[in-house]
N, C-alpha and C positions, 0 to 999 in steps of 0.2 A: 358577114351579113346573115348567114344561115343561123349561126349561133345566137345572134341577137334576136332573130325572129323566134327561136326556140325559147329563149329566156322570157321574151314578151308573152309567148303562149302560156308558159307555166305560171307566170305572174298573174295572168288573167284567170287561169284555173284556180290559183290560190285565193284570189279575191272572191271568186264565186263560192268557194268552199267556206271561207270566213263569213260571207254574207248570209249563207243558209246553214250555218253550223248547227243550229237547233234541230233542223230537219234531219241532218246526217247523224246527230246524236240519237235521235229516235230510231234510226236504222241500225245503230250499233248492236243492240241485243239480237236482232234478226241475223246480222252478219256473223255474229259469234255462234248462233245456233246453226246456221248453214255450214260454217266451217267445222264445228264439232261433230255434227251428225250427218253431213252430206259429203264433205270433202276429206276429212280425216280418215273415215273408214275405207276410203278407196284403196288404201294399201292392202286391205284384206283380200282384194281380188287376186293377189299373188298366191293365195292358198289353192287356187285352181291349178297351179303349176309347181307347187312344192309339197313335200311330205311334212305334215305337221306332227311334231313330237310334243308330248306334254312337257311343259316347263321351258320350251324353246320358243322364242318369238318368231313370227312369220318372216322377219327379215333375215334370220339366221338359219332358217330351214334349208334342207337340201332340195335342189332343183330336180324335178321329175319330168320336165318337158310337158308333152301333151298326153301323158298316160291317162290322167283322169278325164280328159276330154274324150279320149277313145272309149273309156269305160262308160261315159255318159251316153255316147251314141250307140253303144251296144246294150244299153239298159232299156228293156221294153216298157218299164213303168214310166220312164222319161218321155218316150214317144206318145204314150197314152196321155200323160199330163199335158204335153204340148198340143196334142189334138183337141183335148177338152178345153184348154185355155183359148185356143183359136176359135173353136165352135161357139163357146159361151160368149166370147167377146163379140163375135160377128152377130150373134142373136141380139146382144145388147145394143150393137150399133144400128142394126136394121130396125129393131122394134123400139129401142129406148131413145135413140137420137131424135126422131121426129116428134115424139109426144110432148116434150117441153116446148117445142115450137108451136104445136097445136094449142097447148094451154095458154101460151103468151098471146096468140091471136084471139082466143076466146076471152081472156081477161081484157084485152084492148077494146072489145066490143061491148063490154058491160058498162052502162052509163052511170049506174048508181055507185058512187065512191064507197059508201059503207058496205054494201053487199059484196063488191069486188074485194075490198080489204079482208072481209071475213073469209071469203073463199081462198084468197091467197095465203092467209095464215094457216088455214086448214091443210092446204097442199104443201106448205113449207115445213109443217110440224114434224113429219116422219124423218126428215133429214137430221133433226136435232136430237133424235133418240139414239142412244148408244147401240152399237152392234149387238150387244148382249140382250138388250131389251127387244130389239127388232127380231132377232132369231128366236127369242122366247115366245113372242107372239106367234111367229110362224109355226113353231113346234106345238103350241097349244092348238092352233088351227088344224094341224095334221095329227093330233093326238088320237091314239086308239086305246080304249080301255075295255076290259071284259070282266065278267063276274067270276066267281070261284069255279063255276062249272065250265068255264072256257067259252061261254057264249057272250055275244055282244050285249052290253048293258045299255038300255034305251036312254038316249040323250047324253051318253057319256063320251061320244066321239066328238072330235073337233069339227069346226065348220067345214073345212075343205074335205075332211074325211066323209062327212055326211053327204056333201055334194057329189063326191066321187062314187060313193055307194049308191046314190040315187040314180046315177047314170050307168051303173054297173061297170065302172072303169077299174074298180078294185074289188077284191073279195072281202067278206067280213073278217076282221082281225089283221088285215094287211096294212102296214104302215107306209104312207106315201113317201116319206123321206128315206125309207130303207128300200124303196123300189127304184132302181137306177134310171128307168125310162121316164120317171116323173120328176127327177131332181132338176133338170134344166128348166122345165116350165115354171116350177115353184121358185127357183132362184131368179129367173128373169122377171117374172111378174112381181115378186117382192122387191126386186131392184128398181123396177119402174115406179112402183108405189112409193118407194123411199126417196128417190132422187129426182123424179120428173118435176115436181113442184118447185124445188129449190133451183133446178136447172133452168126453169123458165124465166128467172129474174133477168138474166143477160138479154134474152130475146125480147122480153117485155120492154126493157129499156131501149132496145133498138127500135121497136115499134113506136114508142113515144117520141123518139128523136126525128121521126119522119114529119116533114112539114105538112100542115093541114091543107095548104094550097094545092098540093099534089092530088089529094082526094077531091077537093072542090073542082079541079080541072077534069078529073075523071068523071065526076057526077055530071058536069056540063056536057061531056061527050056521051052520056047515056050509059056509063058502066054500072053494072050491078055490083052488089056487095062482094060476090065471089070474084068478079072481074077486077075489082079494086084490089083485092088481096093478091090476085095473080099478077097483075101488071104494075101495081104500085108498091104494095107492102113487101112482098117477097124479093123483088129486085133491089129494093132499098136495104133489105136485111142481108143481101148477098155477102158483103165483106165480113160481117159478124158470123154468118153461117160458115164461111170458108175457114176462118180462124178457129172456130170451135170444132169444126170437123177435123182439121189437122191435129189439134190437141187430142181429140178423141181417138184418132187413129194411132197416135203415139202411145196410147194406153191400152191398146188391143191385147197385148200380152202381159199387162200389169194388173192382174186380178188379185186383190188382197186376200190373204189367207184367213183372216179372222172370221168372216161370215161363212166361208166354205167349211172351215174346220168345225164351227159350231152347228152346222147343219148336216154334214155328210157322215156316213158310217162306212165301214169296210164293204158292206153290201152294195153301196152306191159308188164305189171308187171308179167303176167303169165309165161313168159320165161326170162324176163330181171332182175327181182328183185333177188339180191344176198344177202349174209349175211352182207356184208359191207354196202350196201344201207339200208338194214333192220335196222342195228344198228344205222345208221345215222338218219333215220326217228324217231327211238325211242328216240334218244338223243335230236333231235330238237322238236319233238312233233308236235302238230297241231297249234302252235302259242300261245296257252293258257296253255297247260300242257305238261310236259316232263316225260319220264320214263327212267332215267339214269340207274336204277337198272336192268331193263329187257335188255336194250342194252348192258350193261356190262356183264351180264350173257351169252348173245349170243356170244359176242366176246371172252369170256373166253372159252366157249365150242368149238368155232372155233379153238382157239390156242391149246387146248388139243388134238383135233383130228389131227391137223397138226403135232404136236410133235410125236404122235403115228405113223403117216405115215412115218415121217423121220426115226424114230428108226427102224420100220419094213423094210423099203426099204434098209437102211444101213446094217441091219443084213442079209437080203437076198443076197445083193451084195457081202458081205464078204464071205458068204458060197459058192456062185456060182462062183465068179471070183477072190476071194482073194483081191479085191479092195474095199475100203470103205472110207467114209468121215471121220470117227473117230473110 
Protein backbone atom coordinates (compact mmCIF):
# COMPACT_ATOMS: atom_id res chain seq x y z
CA UNK A 1 0.00 0.00 0.00
CA UNK A 2 2.78 2.40 0.96
CA UNK A 3 4.76 1.59 -2.17
CA UNK A 4 1.68 2.20 -4.31
CA UNK A 5 1.14 5.60 -2.68
CA UNK A 6 4.79 6.48 -3.29
CA UNK A 7 4.50 5.53 -6.97
CA UNK A 8 1.32 7.60 -7.28
CA UNK A 9 3.07 10.55 -5.66
CA UNK A 10 6.03 10.40 -8.05
CA UNK A 11 3.71 9.98 -11.03
CA UNK A 12 1.89 13.14 -9.96
CA UNK A 13 5.20 14.98 -9.63
CA UNK A 14 6.28 13.76 -13.06
CA UNK A 15 3.03 14.97 -14.62
CA UNK A 16 3.51 18.41 -13.07
CA UNK A 17 7.08 18.60 -14.40
CA UNK A 18 5.99 17.62 -17.89
CA UNK A 19 3.12 20.08 -17.75
CA UNK A 20 5.38 23.05 -16.96
CA UNK A 21 8.56 21.83 -18.67
CA UNK A 22 9.02 25.16 -20.47
CA UNK A 23 9.25 27.03 -17.16
CA UNK A 24 11.75 24.54 -15.76
CA UNK A 25 13.77 24.83 -18.95
CA UNK A 26 14.02 28.58 -18.34
CA UNK A 27 15.34 27.79 -14.86
CA UNK A 28 18.04 25.46 -16.18
CA UNK A 29 20.69 28.18 -16.87
CA UNK A 30 20.18 29.58 -13.37
CA UNK A 31 20.55 26.14 -11.82
CA UNK A 32 23.76 25.55 -13.76
CA UNK A 33 25.07 28.95 -12.66
CA UNK A 34 24.21 28.25 -9.02
CA UNK A 35 25.91 24.86 -9.16
CA UNK A 36 29.07 26.15 -10.88
CA UNK A 37 29.62 29.30 -8.83
CA UNK A 38 27.83 28.63 -5.52
CA UNK A 39 27.97 24.92 -4.75
CA UNK A 40 31.02 23.61 -6.60
CA UNK A 41 33.42 26.09 -4.89
CA UNK A 42 32.28 24.87 -1.45
CA UNK A 43 35.07 22.30 -1.50
CA UNK A 44 37.52 25.21 -1.30
CA UNK A 45 36.47 25.61 2.35
CA UNK A 46 38.79 22.68 3.05
CA UNK A 47 41.72 25.07 2.54
CA UNK A 48 41.01 26.41 6.02
CA UNK A 49 42.09 23.04 7.44
CA UNK A 50 44.74 21.95 4.93
CA UNK A 51 48.17 23.08 3.81
CA UNK A 52 48.06 24.12 0.18
CA UNK A 53 51.06 23.16 -1.91
CA UNK A 54 51.43 24.49 -5.43
CA UNK A 55 50.45 21.91 -8.01
CA UNK A 56 48.50 19.81 -5.47
CA UNK A 57 44.72 19.89 -5.43
CA UNK A 58 42.94 20.79 -2.23
CA UNK A 59 41.52 17.27 -1.94
CA UNK A 60 45.05 15.82 -1.78
CA UNK A 61 46.57 18.41 0.58
CA UNK A 62 47.79 17.51 4.06
CA UNK A 63 45.42 18.08 6.98
CA UNK A 64 46.59 20.75 9.44
CA UNK A 65 43.58 20.75 11.74
CA UNK A 66 42.68 24.10 13.30
CA UNK A 67 46.12 25.66 12.97
CA UNK A 68 44.98 28.38 10.57
CA UNK A 69 41.88 29.07 12.65
CA UNK A 70 44.15 29.67 15.65
CA UNK A 71 46.37 31.93 13.56
CA UNK A 72 43.29 33.83 12.48
CA UNK A 73 42.17 34.48 16.04
CA UNK A 74 45.68 35.64 16.94
CA UNK A 75 45.78 38.09 14.03
CA UNK A 76 45.05 41.66 15.17
CA UNK A 77 44.18 42.73 11.62
CA UNK A 78 41.37 40.16 11.54
CA UNK A 79 39.77 41.48 14.72
CA UNK A 80 40.06 45.03 13.40
CA UNK A 81 38.39 43.94 10.14
CA UNK A 82 35.66 42.11 12.06
CA UNK A 83 34.97 45.17 14.21
CA UNK A 84 34.83 47.47 11.19
CA UNK A 85 32.56 45.06 9.32
CA UNK A 86 30.13 44.90 12.21
CA UNK A 87 30.16 48.66 12.89
CA UNK A 88 29.75 49.62 9.22
CA UNK A 89 26.94 47.09 8.79
CA UNK A 90 25.13 48.28 11.91
CA UNK A 91 25.35 51.87 10.71
CA UNK A 92 23.92 50.73 7.39
CA UNK A 93 21.13 48.84 9.15
CA UNK A 94 20.19 51.70 11.51
CA UNK A 95 20.39 54.52 8.96
CA UNK A 96 20.00 52.72 5.64
CA UNK A 97 17.11 50.35 6.38
CA UNK A 98 14.41 52.96 7.26
CA UNK A 99 15.12 55.34 4.35
CA UNK A 100 13.71 53.08 1.55
CA UNK A 101 10.58 52.67 3.68
CA UNK A 102 10.32 56.45 4.07
CA UNK A 103 10.78 56.90 0.30
CA UNK A 104 8.07 54.33 -0.43
CA UNK A 105 5.65 56.20 1.85
CA UNK A 106 6.48 59.48 0.13
CA UNK A 107 6.00 57.97 -3.34
CA UNK A 108 2.62 56.56 -2.31
CA UNK A 109 1.41 60.03 -1.32
CA UNK A 110 2.28 61.64 -4.68
CA UNK A 111 -0.91 61.79 -6.73
CA UNK A 112 0.64 62.85 -10.04
CA UNK A 113 1.67 59.65 -11.83
CA UNK A 114 4.11 61.41 -14.17
CA UNK A 115 5.85 63.36 -11.40
CA UNK A 116 6.10 60.24 -9.25
CA UNK A 117 7.56 58.22 -12.12
CA UNK A 118 10.26 60.82 -12.76
CA UNK A 119 11.22 60.90 -9.07
CA UNK A 120 11.35 57.11 -8.88
CA UNK A 121 13.58 56.84 -11.94
CA UNK A 122 15.93 59.47 -10.49
CA UNK A 123 16.22 57.55 -7.20
CA UNK A 124 16.63 54.17 -8.92
CA UNK A 125 19.36 55.39 -11.28
CA UNK A 126 22.37 55.25 -8.88
CA UNK A 127 21.77 51.52 -8.35
CA UNK A 128 22.41 50.85 -12.03
CA UNK A 129 25.75 52.63 -12.03
CA UNK A 130 28.75 50.35 -11.74
CA UNK A 131 30.80 50.38 -8.55
CA UNK A 132 33.72 51.91 -10.45
CA UNK A 133 31.56 54.82 -11.63
CA UNK A 134 30.08 55.35 -8.17
CA UNK A 135 33.46 55.37 -6.44
CA UNK A 136 34.87 57.67 -9.14
CA UNK A 137 32.12 60.18 -8.40
CA UNK A 138 32.84 59.95 -4.67
CA UNK A 139 36.58 60.36 -5.29
CA UNK A 140 35.94 63.48 -7.37
CA UNK A 141 33.75 64.91 -4.64
CA UNK A 142 36.55 64.28 -2.12
CA UNK A 143 39.32 65.43 -4.45
CA UNK A 144 42.08 67.73 -3.20
CA UNK A 145 44.31 69.65 -5.57
CA UNK A 146 46.98 72.29 -5.02
CA UNK A 147 49.15 74.53 -7.09
CA UNK A 148 52.89 74.20 -7.55
CA UNK A 149 53.58 76.24 -4.45
CA UNK A 150 51.68 73.74 -2.34
CA UNK A 151 48.73 76.06 -1.70
CA UNK A 152 45.13 75.24 -2.41
CA UNK A 153 43.96 76.19 -5.89
CA UNK A 154 40.67 78.06 -5.77
CA UNK A 155 37.79 75.97 -7.07
CA UNK A 156 39.92 72.86 -7.54
CA UNK A 157 38.63 70.97 -4.50
CA UNK A 158 35.80 68.48 -4.73
CA UNK A 159 32.29 69.27 -3.49
CA UNK A 160 32.61 67.42 -0.18
CA UNK A 161 36.09 68.82 0.35
CA UNK A 162 34.81 72.38 -0.04
CA UNK A 163 31.93 71.70 2.39
CA UNK A 164 34.29 70.18 4.96
CA UNK A 165 36.67 73.11 4.60
CA UNK A 166 33.80 75.57 5.05
CA UNK A 167 32.91 73.95 8.38
CA UNK A 168 36.61 73.62 9.38
CA UNK A 169 36.27 69.85 9.67
CA UNK A 170 39.49 69.35 7.70
CA UNK A 171 42.58 71.43 7.08
CA UNK A 172 43.61 72.68 3.60
CA UNK A 173 45.26 69.87 1.66
CA UNK A 174 43.73 67.11 3.78
CA UNK A 175 42.05 64.31 1.83
CA UNK A 176 38.75 63.09 3.28
CA UNK A 177 39.19 59.50 2.10
CA UNK A 178 42.67 59.32 3.61
CA UNK A 179 41.33 60.43 7.01
CA UNK A 180 40.13 57.34 8.83
CA UNK A 181 37.47 59.11 10.94
CA UNK A 182 35.62 60.32 7.82
CA UNK A 183 35.60 57.05 5.91
CA UNK A 184 32.53 55.59 7.62
CA UNK A 185 30.27 58.65 7.07
CA UNK A 186 31.31 58.90 3.41
CA UNK A 187 30.80 55.16 2.89
CA UNK A 188 27.38 55.10 4.56
CA UNK A 189 26.02 58.25 2.91
CA UNK A 190 27.14 57.08 -0.51
CA UNK A 191 25.61 53.65 0.16
CA UNK A 192 22.27 55.21 1.11
CA UNK A 193 22.35 57.40 -1.99
CA UNK A 194 23.12 54.39 -4.15
CA UNK A 195 20.66 51.80 -2.80
CA UNK A 196 17.75 53.54 -1.06
CA UNK A 197 15.75 54.31 -4.20
CA UNK A 198 16.06 50.80 -5.60
CA UNK A 199 15.31 49.31 -2.18
CA UNK A 200 12.04 51.23 -1.97
CA UNK A 201 10.50 49.18 -4.82
CA UNK A 202 9.51 46.28 -2.54
CA UNK A 203 8.01 48.57 0.09
CA UNK A 204 6.19 50.66 -2.50
CA UNK A 205 4.61 47.48 -3.86
CA UNK A 206 3.58 46.53 -0.31
CA UNK A 207 1.90 49.94 0.14
CA UNK A 208 0.02 49.60 -3.15
CA UNK A 209 -1.27 46.18 -2.06
CA UNK A 210 -3.13 47.70 0.91
CA UNK A 211 -6.86 47.88 0.32
CA UNK A 212 -8.20 51.47 -0.07
CA UNK A 213 -11.15 50.54 2.15
CA UNK A 214 -8.80 50.47 5.13
CA UNK A 215 -7.89 54.11 4.54
CA UNK A 216 -11.53 55.04 3.99
CA UNK A 217 -12.48 53.46 7.32
CA UNK A 218 -9.65 55.33 9.02
CA UNK A 219 -10.81 58.63 7.50
CA UNK A 220 -14.36 58.00 8.75
CA UNK A 221 -12.93 57.49 12.23
CA UNK A 222 -11.20 60.88 11.92
CA UNK A 223 -7.61 59.64 11.49
CA UNK A 224 -5.09 62.15 10.18
CA UNK A 225 -2.60 61.29 7.46
CA UNK A 226 0.12 60.42 10.00
CA UNK A 227 -2.33 58.30 11.97
CA UNK A 228 -3.29 56.45 8.78
CA UNK A 229 0.39 55.69 8.18
CA UNK A 230 0.88 54.58 11.77
CA UNK A 231 -2.25 52.45 12.21
CA UNK A 232 -2.97 51.28 8.66
CA UNK A 233 0.09 51.43 6.39
CA UNK A 234 2.87 50.26 8.69
CA UNK A 235 0.92 47.34 10.26
CA UNK A 236 -0.08 46.16 6.77
CA UNK A 237 3.58 46.32 5.72
CA UNK A 238 4.75 44.38 8.79
CA UNK A 239 5.21 40.98 7.06
CA UNK A 240 7.27 42.55 4.28
CA UNK A 241 9.31 44.55 6.78
CA UNK A 242 10.02 41.43 8.84
CA UNK A 243 11.22 39.40 5.86
CA UNK A 244 13.40 42.22 4.53
CA UNK A 245 14.88 42.82 8.00
CA UNK A 246 15.79 39.15 8.39
CA UNK A 247 17.50 39.17 5.01
CA UNK A 248 19.32 42.40 5.89
CA UNK A 249 20.54 40.96 9.19
CA UNK A 250 21.93 37.98 7.30
CA UNK A 251 24.09 40.37 5.30
CA UNK A 252 25.49 42.24 8.30
CA UNK A 253 28.93 40.66 7.90
CA UNK A 254 28.75 40.46 4.12
CA UNK A 255 30.20 43.79 2.97
CA UNK A 256 31.50 43.54 -0.57
CA UNK A 257 35.16 44.31 -1.10
CA UNK A 258 34.81 46.17 -4.41
CA UNK A 259 33.60 49.55 -3.15
CA UNK A 260 35.77 49.48 -0.03
CA UNK A 261 38.90 48.62 -2.00
CA UNK A 262 38.27 51.42 -4.48
CA UNK A 263 37.83 53.98 -1.69
CA UNK A 264 40.18 53.03 1.13
CA UNK A 265 43.91 53.62 1.54
CA UNK A 266 46.38 52.26 4.10
CA UNK A 267 45.83 55.50 6.05
CA UNK A 268 42.14 54.63 6.52
CA UNK A 269 42.56 50.92 7.36
CA UNK A 270 41.68 51.65 10.99
CA UNK A 271 37.99 52.17 10.10
CA UNK A 272 37.81 50.99 6.48
CA UNK A 273 39.32 47.51 6.48
CA UNK A 274 36.57 44.85 6.54
CA UNK A 275 36.59 41.05 6.42
CA UNK A 276 36.18 40.88 2.64
CA UNK A 277 39.18 43.17 2.04
CA UNK A 278 41.17 41.31 4.70
CA UNK A 279 40.44 38.02 2.90
CA UNK A 280 41.35 39.58 -0.45
CA UNK A 281 44.72 40.79 0.84
CA UNK A 282 45.45 37.39 2.33
CA UNK A 283 44.61 35.70 -0.97
CA UNK A 284 46.68 38.14 -3.03
CA UNK A 285 49.59 38.39 -0.60
CA UNK A 286 52.40 40.91 -0.93
CA UNK A 287 53.29 39.88 -4.46
CA UNK A 288 55.71 37.13 -3.40
CA UNK A 289 53.69 35.04 -0.91
CA UNK A 290 50.01 34.28 -0.44
CA UNK A 291 48.03 32.79 2.43
CA UNK A 292 44.98 31.12 0.94
CA UNK A 293 44.43 29.09 4.08
CA UNK A 294 44.15 32.04 6.46
CA UNK A 295 41.89 33.92 4.04
CA UNK A 296 39.64 30.89 3.67
CA UNK A 297 39.42 30.48 7.45
CA UNK A 298 38.37 34.14 7.79
CA UNK A 299 35.70 33.80 5.11
CA UNK A 300 34.40 30.57 6.67
CA UNK A 301 34.15 32.25 10.08
CA UNK A 302 32.26 35.13 8.46
CA UNK A 303 29.79 32.74 6.81
CA UNK A 304 29.14 30.83 10.04
CA UNK A 305 28.39 34.03 11.97
CA UNK A 306 26.09 35.24 9.19
CA UNK A 307 24.20 31.93 9.24
CA UNK A 308 23.74 32.16 13.01
CA UNK A 309 22.44 35.72 12.67
CA UNK A 310 19.88 34.68 10.05
CA UNK A 311 18.66 31.73 12.14
CA UNK A 312 18.43 33.88 15.26
CA UNK A 313 16.60 36.74 13.54
CA UNK A 314 14.21 34.27 11.87
CA UNK A 315 13.41 32.58 15.20
CA UNK A 316 12.80 35.91 16.95
CA UNK A 317 10.59 37.15 14.11
CA UNK A 318 8.51 33.95 14.17
CA UNK A 319 8.00 34.24 17.92
CA UNK A 320 7.22 37.98 17.95
CA UNK A 321 5.18 38.49 14.78
CA UNK A 322 4.39 34.98 13.45
CA UNK A 323 6.19 36.01 10.24
CA UNK A 324 9.39 34.25 9.25
CA UNK A 325 11.54 33.60 6.22
CA UNK A 326 11.43 29.83 6.76
